[in-house]
N, CA, C and O atoms as a GROMACS GRO file, in nm:
protein
  196
    1MET      N    1   0.162  -2.215   0.845
    1MET     CA    2   0.190  -2.073   0.843
    1MET      C    3   0.057  -1.998   0.834
    1MET      O    4  -0.030  -2.032   0.753
    2LYS      N    5   0.043  -1.897   0.917
    2LYS     CA    6  -0.081  -1.820   0.921
    2LYS      C    7  -0.055  -1.679   0.868
    2LYS      O    8   0.040  -1.614   0.909
    3ILE      N    9  -0.140  -1.634   0.779
    3ILE     CA   10  -0.129  -1.498   0.726
    3ILE      C   11  -0.209  -1.406   0.817
    3ILE      O   12  -0.325  -1.432   0.848
    4THR      N   13  -0.145  -1.296   0.860
    4THR     CA   14  -0.213  -1.201   0.947
    4THR      C   15  -0.235  -1.069   0.874
    4THR      O   16  -0.165  -1.038   0.777
    5MET      N   17  -0.330  -0.993   0.921
    5MET     CA   18  -0.359  -0.862   0.864
    5MET      C   19  -0.258  -0.761   0.917
    5MET      O   20  -0.205  -0.779   1.027
    6PRO      N   21  -0.230  -0.654   0.842
    6PRO     CA   22  -0.137  -0.553   0.891
    6PRO      C   23  -0.186  -0.490   1.021
    6PRO      O   24  -0.307  -0.472   1.040
    7GLN      N   25  -0.093  -0.456   1.109
    7GLN     CA   26  -0.127  -0.399   1.238
    7GLN      C   27  -0.108  -0.248   1.243
    7GLN      O   28  -0.145  -0.185   1.342
    8SER      N   29  -0.051  -0.189   1.139
    8SER     CA   30  -0.024  -0.045   1.140
    8SER      C   31  -0.077   0.019   1.012
    8SER      O   32  -0.107  -0.050   0.914
    9ILE      N   33  -0.088   0.150   1.016
    9ILE     CA   34  -0.134   0.223   0.897
    9ILE      C   35  -0.033   0.208   0.785
    9ILE      O   36  -0.071   0.192   0.669
   10SER      N   37   0.096   0.212   0.818
   10SER     CA   38   0.198   0.196   0.713
   10SER      C   39   0.190   0.057   0.650
   10SER      O   40   0.214   0.042   0.530
   11GLY      N   41   0.159  -0.042   0.730
   11GLY     CA   42   0.143  -0.178   0.676
   11GLY      C   43   0.028  -0.186   0.578
   11GLY      O   44   0.038  -0.252   0.475
   12TRP      N   45  -0.082  -0.121   0.611
   12TRP     CA   46  -0.196  -0.118   0.520
   12TRP      C   47  -0.162  -0.045   0.390
   12TRP      O   48  -0.203  -0.089   0.283
   13CYS      N   49  -0.088   0.065   0.401
   13CYS     CA   50  -0.050   0.139   0.280
   13CYS      C   51   0.039   0.052   0.190
   13CYS      O   52   0.023   0.054   0.068
   14MET      N   53   0.132  -0.023   0.250
   14MET     CA   54   0.218  -0.110   0.170
   14MET      C   55   0.136  -0.220   0.103
   14MET      O   56   0.155  -0.249  -0.015
   15TRP      N   57   0.045  -0.281   0.179
   15TRP     CA   58  -0.040  -0.387   0.125
   15TRP      C   59  -0.124  -0.335   0.010
   15TRP      O   60  -0.135  -0.400  -0.094
   16LEU      N   61  -0.185  -0.217   0.028
   16LEU     CA   62  -0.268  -0.158  -0.078
   16LEU      C   63  -0.186  -0.114  -0.198
   16LEU      O   64  -0.234  -0.120  -0.312
   17PHE      N   65  -0.061  -0.071  -0.176
   17PHE     CA   66   0.027  -0.034  -0.286
   17PHE      C   67   0.050  -0.153  -0.379
   17PHE      O   68   0.034  -0.142  -0.500
   18PHE      N   69   0.087  -0.268  -0.320
   18PHE     CA   70   0.112  -0.385  -0.403
   18PHE      C   71  -0.015  -0.436  -0.469
   18PHE      O   72  -0.011  -0.485  -0.582
   19LEU      N   73  -0.127  -0.426  -0.400
   19LEU     CA   74  -0.254  -0.466  -0.460
   19LEU      C   75  -0.289  -0.377  -0.579
   19LEU      O   76  -0.326  -0.427  -0.685
   20CYS      N   77  -0.277  -0.244  -0.562
   20CYS     CA   78  -0.308  -0.152  -0.672
   20CYS      C   79  -0.210  -0.168  -0.788
   20CYS      O   80  -0.250  -0.156  -0.903
   21THR      N   81  -0.085  -0.194  -0.759
   21THR     CA   82   0.013  -0.213  -0.865
   21THR      C   83  -0.018  -0.339  -0.946
   21THR      O   84  -0.010  -0.338  -1.068
   22GLY      N   85  -0.052  -0.446  -0.877
   22GLY     CA   86  -0.082  -0.571  -0.947
   22GLY      C   87  -0.211  -0.564  -1.026
   22GLY      O   88  -0.215  -0.604  -1.143
   23VAL      N   89  -0.316  -0.514  -0.965
   23VAL     CA   90  -0.445  -0.504  -1.034
   23VAL      C   91  -0.441  -0.392  -1.138
   23VAL      O   92  -0.518  -0.393  -1.234
   24GLY      N   93  -0.351  -0.294  -1.117
   24GLY     CA   94  -0.338  -0.184  -1.211
   24GLY      C   95  -0.295  -0.225  -1.350
   24GLY      O   96  -0.312  -0.150  -1.446
   25MET      N   97  -0.239  -0.343  -1.363
   25MET     CA   98  -0.205  -0.392  -1.497
   25MET      C   99  -0.330  -0.419  -1.580
   25MET      O  100  -0.325  -0.419  -1.703
   26PHE      N  101  -0.442  -0.441  -1.512
   26PHE     CA  102  -0.568  -0.467  -1.581
   26PHE      C  103  -0.664  -0.349  -1.571
   26PHE      O  104  -0.749  -0.330  -1.659
   27VAL      N  105  -0.652  -0.270  -1.465
   27VAL     CA  106  -0.737  -0.151  -1.444
   27VAL      C  107  -0.642  -0.033  -1.427
   27VAL      O  108  -0.601  -0.003  -1.315
   28PRO      N  109  -0.608   0.035  -1.537
   28PRO     CA  110  -0.502   0.137  -1.532
   28PRO      C  111  -0.528   0.254  -1.437
   28PRO      O  112  -0.432   0.319  -1.395
   29VAL      N  113  -0.651   0.282  -1.403
   29VAL     CA  114  -0.678   0.394  -1.314
   29VAL      C  115  -0.618   0.371  -1.175
   29VAL      O  116  -0.589   0.467  -1.104
   30LEU      N  117  -0.600   0.246  -1.137
   30LEU     CA  118  -0.540   0.215  -1.007
   30LEU      C  119  -0.392   0.252  -1.001
   30LEU      O  120  -0.338   0.273  -0.892
   31LEU      N  121  -0.326   0.260  -1.116
   31LEU     CA  122  -0.186   0.297  -1.117
   31LEU      C  123  -0.166   0.443  -1.078
   31LEU      O  124  -0.057   0.483  -1.039
   32ALA      N  125  -0.271   0.524  -1.088
   32ALA     CA  126  -0.262   0.663  -1.046
   32ALA      C  127  -0.263   0.675  -0.894
   32ALA      O  128  -0.216   0.775  -0.839
   33ILE      N  129  -0.315   0.575  -0.825
   33ILE     CA  130  -0.322   0.577  -0.679
   33ILE      C  131  -0.192   0.525  -0.617
   33ILE      O  132  -0.158   0.563  -0.505
   34ALA      N  133  -0.121   0.440  -0.688
   34ALA     CA  134  -0.003   0.372  -0.633
   34ALA      C  135   0.105   0.468  -0.580
   34ALA      O  136   0.157   0.443  -0.472
   35PRO      N  137   0.141   0.576  -0.651
   35PRO     CA  138   0.245   0.665  -0.595
   35PRO      C  139   0.202   0.730  -0.464
   35PRO      O  140   0.286   0.753  -0.376
   36TRP      N  141   0.075   0.761  -0.449
   36TRP     CA  142   0.026   0.822  -0.326
   36TRP      C  143   0.032   0.723  -0.210
   36TRP      O  144   0.060   0.761  -0.096
   37LEU      N  145   0.006   0.597  -0.239
   37LEU     CA  146   0.017   0.496  -0.134
   37LEU      C  147   0.162   0.474  -0.093
   37LEU      O  148   0.191   0.451   0.024
   38ALA      N  149   0.254   0.481  -0.189
   38ALA     CA  150   0.396   0.468  -0.156
   38ALA      C  151   0.442   0.585  -0.069
   38ALA      O  152   0.518   0.565   0.026
   39LEU      N  153   0.398   0.704  -0.100
   39LEU     CA  154   0.432   0.821  -0.019
   39LEU      C  155   0.371   0.810   0.120
   39LEU      O  156   0.437   0.840   0.219
   40ALA      N  157   0.247   0.766   0.128
   40ALA     CA  158   0.181   0.749   0.258
   40ALA      C  159   0.253   0.644   0.341
   40ALA      O  160   0.268   0.660   0.462
   41TYR      N  161   0.299   0.536   0.278
   41TYR     CA  162   0.374   0.434   0.351
   41TYR      C  163   0.500   0.494   0.412
   41TYR      O  164   0.529   0.473   0.530
   42ALA      N  165   0.575   0.569   0.332
   42ALA     CA  166   0.700   0.628   0.382
   42ALA      C  167   0.674   0.723   0.498
   42ALA      O  168   0.746   0.719   0.599
   43VAL      N  169   0.574   0.808   0.485
   43VAL     CA  170   0.544   0.905   0.591
   43VAL      C  171   0.501   0.834   0.718
   43VAL      O  172   0.554   0.862   0.826
   44PHE      N  173   0.407   0.743   0.708
   44PHE     CA  174   0.359   0.674   0.826
   44PHE      C  175   0.466   0.586   0.890
   44PHE      O  176   0.470   0.570   1.012
   45PHE      N  177   0.553   0.528   0.807
   45PHE     CA  178   0.661   0.446   0.861
   45PHE      C  179   0.757   0.530   0.944
   45PHE      O  180   0.798   0.490   1.052
   46PHE      N  181   0.793   0.647   0.892
   46PHE     CA  182   0.892   0.730   0.962
   46PHE      C  183   0.835   0.797   1.087
   46PHE      O  184   0.910   0.827   1.180
   47ILE      N  185   0.703   0.821   1.091
   47ILE     CA  186   0.648   0.877   1.214
   47ILE      C  187   0.603   0.768   1.312
   47ILE      O  188   0.560   0.797   1.424
   48GLY      N  189   0.613   0.643   1.268
   48GLY     CA  190   0.589   0.530   1.357
   48GLY      C  191   0.446   0.487   1.373
   48GLY      O  192   0.407   0.439   1.479
   49MET      N  193   0.366   0.504   1.270
   49MET     CA  194   0.225   0.461   1.279
   49MET      C  195   0.206   0.332   1.205
   49MET      O  196   0.094   0.280   1.201
   0.00000   0.00000   0.00000
């Protein structure tokens, strides 16, 4: 099985959301970025980017 990089902006936002959420348990300032990444994912997903 090969892991590939995201091909869309929404994919990158989702990947960064989970990364910030996981690392945010140790670096709390990253948890402030997570809601913005979730919103960006939703917007980019619905406009098809």
